[in-house]
FIBA-277754 format. One record per residue (C-alpha): residue number from 1; x, y, z. Coordinates in nm, 4 decimals. Each point is the difference from the previous one (the first is absolute). Layout:
N
+---------+----------+----------+----------+
! drenmar !     east !    north !       up !
+---------+----------+----------+----------+
!     NUM !        X !        Y !        Z !
...
+---------+----------+----------+----------+
END
This chain:
202
+---------+----------+----------+----------+
! drenmar !     east !    north !       up !
+---------+----------+----------+----------+
!       1 !   0.5004 !  -3.9173 !  -6.9975 !
!       2 !  -0.2200 !  -0.2720 !   0.1950 !
!       3 !   0.1904 !  -0.2749 !  -0.1323 !
!       4 !   0.3180 !   0.1277 !   0.1588 !
!       5 !  -0.1573 !   0.0724 !   0.3438 !
!       6 !  -0.0956 !  -0.3211 !  -0.0139 !
!       7 !   0.3760 !  -0.1235 !  -0.0640 !
!       8 !   0.1366 !   0.1983 !   0.2591 !
!       9 !  -0.2348 !  -0.2076 !   0.2842 !
!      10 !   0.0172 !  -0.2853 !  -0.1681 !
!      11 !   0.3035 !  -0.0288 !   0.1502 !
!      12 !   0.0550 !  -0.0950 !   0.3676 !
!      13 !   0.2567 !   0.2836 !   0.0475 !
!      14 !  -0.1840 !   0.3196 !  -0.1226 !
!      15 !  -0.3426 !  -0.1618 !   0.1430 !
!      16 !   0.2648 !   0.0057 !   0.3565 !
!      17 !   0.1100 !   0.3521 !  -0.0322 !
!      18 !  -0.3379 !   0.1027 !  -0.1272 !
!      19 !  -0.1544 !  -0.1695 !   0.3665 !
!      20 !   0.2966 !   0.1621 !   0.1937 !
!      21 !  -0.0872 !   0.3690 !  -0.1570 !
!      22 !  -0.3486 !  -0.0602 !   0.0444 !
!      23 !   0.0329 !  -0.0637 !   0.3980 !
!      24 !   0.2879 !   0.2908 !   0.0081 !
!      25 !  -0.2877 !   0.2647 !  -0.1268 !
!      26 !  -0.2792 !  -0.1314 !   0.2422 !
!      27 !   0.2461 !   0.0620 !   0.3037 !
!      28 !   0.0954 !   0.2661 !  -0.0980 !
!      29 !  -0.3260 !   0.1372 !  -0.0966 !
!      30 !  -0.0865 !  -0.1147 !   0.3859 !
!      31 !   0.2494 !   0.1710 !   0.1685 !
!      32 !  -0.1439 !   0.3039 !  -0.1315 !
!      33 !  -0.3341 !  -0.0129 !   0.0721 !
!      34 !   0.1447 !  -0.0945 !   0.3447 !
!      35 !   0.2364 !   0.3530 !   0.0257 !
!      36 !  -0.3498 !   0.1888 !  -0.1150 !
!      37 !  -0.1924 !  -0.1136 !   0.2476 !
!      38 !   0.2405 !   0.0308 !   0.3090 !
!      39 !   0.0161 !   0.3500 !  -0.1702 !
!      40 !  -0.3458 !   0.0480 !   0.0473 !
!      41 !  -0.1080 !  -0.1629 !   0.3235 !
!      42 !  -0.0662 !   0.2083 !   0.3134 !
!      43 !   0.2949 !  -0.0426 !   0.2291 !
!      44 !  -0.1343 !  -0.1605 !   0.3533 !
!      45 !  -0.0640 !   0.2292 !   0.2493 !
!      46 !   0.2110 !  -0.0278 !   0.3408 !
!      47 !  -0.2239 !  -0.1391 !   0.3100 !
!      48 !  -0.0021 !   0.2685 !   0.2542 !
!      49 !   0.1948 !   0.0413 !   0.2797 !
!      50 !  -0.2485 !  -0.0036 !   0.3438 !
!      51 !   0.1845 !   0.2950 !   0.2540 !
!      52 !  -0.1145 !   0.0380 !   0.3495 !
!      53 !   0.1554 !   0.2679 !   0.2520 !
!      54 !   0.4002 !   0.0277 !   0.0669 !
!      55 !   0.2012 !  -0.2030 !   0.1633 !
!      56 !   0.3064 !   0.0402 !   0.1646 !
!      57 !   0.1626 !  -0.1610 !  -0.2838 !
!      58 !  -0.0733 !   0.2292 !  -0.2955 !
!      59 !   0.0149 !  -0.1673 !  -0.3768 !
!      60 !  -0.3421 !  -0.0213 !  -0.1756 !
!      61 !  -0.2035 !   0.2816 !  -0.0386 !
!      62 !  -0.2086 !   0.0523 !   0.3033 !
!      63 !  -0.1920 !   0.2817 !   0.2467 !
!      64 !   0.2167 !   0.2154 !   0.2225 !
!      65 !  -0.3405 !   0.2001 !   0.1111 !
!      66 !  -0.2970 !   0.1865 !  -0.0309 !
!      67 !  -0.0664 !   0.3273 !   0.0959 !
!      68 !  -0.1740 !   0.3582 !  -0.0785 !
!      69 !   0.1584 !   0.3485 !  -0.1671 !
!      70 !  -0.1017 !   0.3091 !   0.1037 !
!      71 !  -0.2763 !   0.0096 !  -0.2581 !
!      72 !  -0.1661 !  -0.3088 !   0.1998 !
!      73 !   0.0965 !  -0.2460 !  -0.2794 !
!      74 !   0.1481 !  -0.3004 !   0.0674 !
!      75 !   0.3622 !  -0.0916 !  -0.1045 !
!      76 !   0.1257 !  -0.3718 !  -0.0481 !
!      77 !   0.3282 !  -0.0388 !   0.0495 !
!      78 !   0.1776 !  -0.3031 !  -0.2026 !
!      79 !   0.3277 !  -0.1543 !  -0.0283 !
!      80 !   0.0518 !  -0.1313 !  -0.3462 !
!      81 !   0.3008 !  -0.1724 !  -0.0921 !
!      82 !   0.2197 !   0.2422 !  -0.2300 !
!      83 !  -0.0794 !  -0.0855 !  -0.4297 !
!      84 !  -0.1768 !  -0.3133 !   0.1286 !
!      85 !  -0.3299 !   0.2407 !  -0.0837 !
!      86 !  -0.1154 !   0.2314 !  -0.2943 !
!      87 !  -0.1620 !   0.2729 !   0.0881 !
!      88 !  -0.3748 !  -0.0586 !   0.2052 !
!      89 !  -0.2890 !   0.1206 !   0.1644 !
!      90 !  -0.1865 !  -0.1546 !   0.2344 !
!      91 !  -0.4003 !  -0.1008 !  -0.0235 !
!      92 !  -0.0906 !   0.0338 !   0.3364 !
!      93 !  -0.3699 !  -0.2541 !   0.0870 !
!      94 !  -0.2000 !   0.0988 !   0.3034 !
!      95 !  -0.3443 !  -0.1181 !   0.1184 !
!      96 !  -0.1794 !   0.3055 !  -0.1372 !
!      97 !   0.2227 !  -0.0127 !  -0.3287 !
!      98 !   0.3025 !   0.0351 !  -0.1671 !
!      99 !   0.2511 !   0.3048 !  -0.0532 !
!     100 !   0.3217 !   0.0599 !  -0.2107 !
!     101 !   0.3241 !   0.1038 !   0.1975 !
!     102 !   0.2844 !   0.1898 !  -0.2215 !
!     103 !   0.3497 !  -0.1433 !   0.1328 !
!     104 !   0.3470 !   0.2281 !  -0.0810 !
!     105 !   0.3061 !  -0.1840 !   0.1210 !
!     106 !   0.1968 !   0.2141 !   0.2384 !
!     107 !   0.3122 !   0.1523 !  -0.1389 !
!     108 !   0.2533 !  -0.0165 !   0.3002 !
!     109 !  -0.1465 !  -0.4025 !   0.0384 !
!     110 !  -0.0601 !  -0.1377 !  -0.2919 !
!     111 !  -0.1042 !  -0.3157 !   0.1492 !
!     112 !  -0.2866 !   0.2079 !   0.2110 !
!     113 !  -0.3463 !   0.0787 !  -0.2223 !
!     114 !  -0.2716 !   0.2052 !   0.2111 !
!     115 !  -0.3369 !  -0.0408 !  -0.2194 !
!     116 !  -0.2652 !   0.2933 !   0.0939 !
!     117 !  -0.4208 !  -0.0907 !  -0.0152 !
!     118 !  -0.2465 !   0.0202 !   0.1794 !
!     119 !  -0.0374 !   0.0511 !   0.3724 !
!     120 !  -0.0494 !  -0.3552 !   0.1640 !
!     121 !  -0.1437 !  -0.0727 !   0.3392 !
!     122 !   0.2127 !  -0.2128 !   0.3276 !
!     123 !  -0.1255 !  -0.3393 !   0.0011 !
!     124 !  -0.0957 !   0.0095 !  -0.3502 !
!     125 !   0.0940 !  -0.2838 !  -0.2686 !
!     126 !   0.1257 !   0.0242 !  -0.2948 !
!     127 !   0.0777 !  -0.1785 !  -0.3087 !
!     128 !   0.2905 !   0.1853 !  -0.1930 !
!     129 !   0.1397 !  -0.0858 !  -0.3511 !
!     130 !   0.3217 !   0.1019 !  -0.1646 !
!     131 !  -0.1104 !   0.0657 !  -0.3863 !
!     132 !   0.2546 !   0.1577 !  -0.2147 !
!     133 !  -0.0406 !   0.3231 !  -0.1718 !
!     134 !   0.0710 !  -0.1292 !  -0.3141 !
!     135 !  -0.2051 !  -0.3068 !  -0.1188 !
!     136 !  -0.2002 !  -0.0303 !   0.3045 !
!     137 !   0.1495 !  -0.3211 !   0.1096 !
!     138 !  -0.0452 !  -0.1217 !   0.3392 !
!     139 !   0.3533 !  -0.0224 !   0.2305 !
!     140 !  -0.0935 !  -0.0675 !   0.3343 !
!     141 !  -0.3114 !  -0.0061 !   0.1699 !
!     142 !  -0.0788 !  -0.0465 !   0.4429 !
!     143 !  -0.2433 !   0.0309 !   0.2222 !
!     144 !   0.0678 !   0.2240 !   0.3362 !
!     145 !  -0.1680 !   0.1493 !   0.2916 !
!     146 !   0.1241 !   0.3052 !   0.0730 !
!     147 !   0.0821 !   0.0228 !   0.3804 !
!     148 !   0.1869 !   0.3436 !   0.0168 !
!     149 !  -0.0198 !   0.2620 !  -0.2265 !
!     150 !   0.2807 !   0.3216 !   0.0852 !
!     151 !  -0.1290 !   0.2947 !  -0.0134 !
!     152 !   0.1950 !   0.2838 !  -0.0866 !
!     153 !  -0.0634 !   0.3672 !   0.0080 !
!     154 !   0.0618 !   0.3161 !  -0.2262 !
!     155 !   0.2745 !   0.1627 !   0.1752 !
!     156 !   0.1747 !  -0.3589 !   0.0840 !
!     157 !  -0.0055 !  -0.0678 !  -0.3982 !
!     158 !   0.2221 !   0.3639 !  -0.0582 !
!     159 !   0.2264 !  -0.0899 !   0.2866 !
!     160 !   0.0604 !  -0.2186 !   0.2633 !
!     161 !  -0.1532 !   0.0904 !   0.3725 !
!     162 !   0.2335 !   0.1252 !   0.2694 !
!     163 !   0.0132 !  -0.0188 !   0.3506 !
!     164 !   0.0378 !   0.3196 !   0.2005 !
!     165 !   0.2731 !  -0.0276 !   0.2496 !
!     166 !   0.0326 !   0.3431 !   0.1411 !
!     167 !  -0.0727 !  -0.0116 !   0.3596 !
!     168 !  -0.3273 !   0.2583 !   0.0770 !
!     169 !   0.0078 !   0.3470 !   0.0545 !
!     170 !  -0.1513 !   0.0915 !   0.3887 !
!     171 !  -0.3738 !   0.1412 !   0.0097 !
!     172 !   0.0525 !   0.3771 !   0.0701 !
!     173 !  -0.2527 !   0.1877 !   0.2534 !
!     174 !  -0.1419 !   0.3736 !  -0.1742 !
!     175 !   0.0399 !   0.2295 !   0.1378 !
!     176 !  -0.2123 !   0.2941 !   0.0512 !
!     177 !   0.0906 !   0.3091 !  -0.2419 !
!     178 !   0.0282 !   0.3439 !   0.1738 !
!     179 !   0.3231 !   0.1085 !   0.1750 !
!     180 !   0.2697 !  -0.2776 !   0.1440 !
!     181 !  -0.0027 !  -0.0012 !   0.4086 !
!     182 !   0.3614 !   0.0571 !   0.0109 !
!     183 !  -0.0080 !   0.3629 !  -0.2271 !
!     184 !   0.1599 !   0.2810 !   0.1478 !
!     185 !  -0.2702 !   0.2214 !   0.0275 !
!     186 !   0.0541 !   0.3112 !  -0.2329 !
!     187 !   0.1269 !   0.3405 !   0.2798 !
!     188 !  -0.2502 !   0.2397 !  -0.1580 !
!     189 !  -0.3021 !  -0.1793 !   0.0301 !
!     190 !   0.0927 !  -0.1640 !   0.3154 !
!     191 !  -0.3413 !   0.0619 !   0.2794 !
!     192 !   0.0820 !   0.1282 !   0.3397 !
!     193 !  -0.2566 !  -0.0730 !   0.2364 !
!     194 !  -0.1991 !   0.2640 !   0.0720 !
!     195 !  -0.1410 !   0.1277 !   0.3132 !
!     196 !  -0.3360 !   0.1991 !   0.0646 !
!     197 !   0.0170 !   0.4250 !   0.0753 !
!     198 !  -0.1118 !  -0.0003 !   0.3422 !
!     199 !  -0.1583 !   0.4388 !   0.0135 !
!     200 !   0.2514 !   0.1623 !   0.2507 !
!     201 !  -0.1298 !   0.2561 !   0.2988 !
!     202 !   0.2024 !   0.2756 !   0.1345 !
+---------+----------+----------+----------+
END
């Protein structure tokens, strides 16, 4: 057996085929290892977007306004390009700590997202991070100074405020209670003047 193998490899033709087979096996092995390593390696995380207040052109994620609802909580209104971001929440970092804001998509306007959380103050500086609900991936970040707060009353949340256009009624002077002066006297109760009875003399 050994002698037969020795004769095969002593032939230059068989030696070339054997070397080619070894190279092919090594190449296939390296390719398989590379494919497995690519599947197991974590994909690079995309860099977070830097966002600011919204301008005239609404193209990227931006802050439309800061508001306050009837409960005193802060409402952060965002413009978010449709289908560009997954479901997310906000982490708001302040001087006195940080808080989380729960975000909801406006059903009537899919590109409008409002996030509700702890109250913030006018002129307060905030660092806002947009974080995906699945995987807690940082999607966007920005720094803001609260320059204005839209305050909504409880009644304004239920229905739009209206302005009365009715003409005010003239004020009337109250009259004293009793019998009006223009009422006709009752004949049975009409009083006639009485005169004194003087004594008669014969």
